[in-house]
N, C-alpha and C positions, 0 to 999 in steps of 0.2 A: 100633817102638823100646819097649822095655819100660823100668820106672824102674830097674832093675839096670843094664842096659847105658847108660842116659843118665847115670847117678851115676858109673860105673867109667869111662867116657869123658870125662868132664868136661862135658857139656852140661848137668847139672843139678847145683847144689849141695846136698849132702845137708842143709845148715843150711835154705837156701830151703825145700827139701820137709817138714822138720820144722814150719818154721815155717806154712806152708800148711795142713799138716794139723791143726796146732794151732788156727788160725783156725776152719777146719770143725768142728771136735768143741766149740769154744767155742759156734760157733753153733746145733751141735745142742743142747748142755745149755741153752741159752737158749730154743728153741724146746719143749724139755721142760719147763722150769720155767715158762713161761707158761701152762700150765694148760688150752691148748687142744688138744683130742684130735686125735690123729692120725687124719686121714681125716673129721673131723667136716663136715658141710653148711657154708658160707660163709653168713656173716650179713653185713649192712650195716648201718653207723651213719650218722646224719644229723644231728648236732648242731651248734649253732652253733659249740662249741669244736672240732671235728673239720674243720668248714668252714674256721675261721680258721687252725688249725695246717695244713691243705693250702694255703690261699693264702700263707702264711708260706714254707712248704717251697718252693713252686712258684716264688716270688718270689727265694729265697735262692739256688735252684738252677740259674737262667739266667746262662749265660754268653756273653759277647759276646768274639770274637775280632777282635784287631787283627793285622793280616798286617804288622808292622813289619819292614823289611827283606827281605820275600819270603820269609819263612822257610816259611810254610805254603804247600803246593804246590796253589796255585788259580792258575787262568788270570786275568789281570789284566784281559780284558775281559768276565769273567763275573761276576754276583751268586750267591752260594752261600748256600742256607739249609737249616738240618737242623732237623726235629722228632722228637719221640719221642712 
């Protein structure tokens, strides 16, 4: 299915598409403004500040799910874990 058909059939709202495209273009602009050359070799940084930021980001990103009222499709007799 192409975008024109999806919009014409009502499966995709044109305003939603516009917003998504706008978000992608903003990301491209930010990447270009960063001064990092496209295709440049990757480098690493290992400073105490970077480690602190990474630890804080990881800690704030942890999500624990509580399956109240059985809303999540988990088997009641099994434990579920997920890692990234």
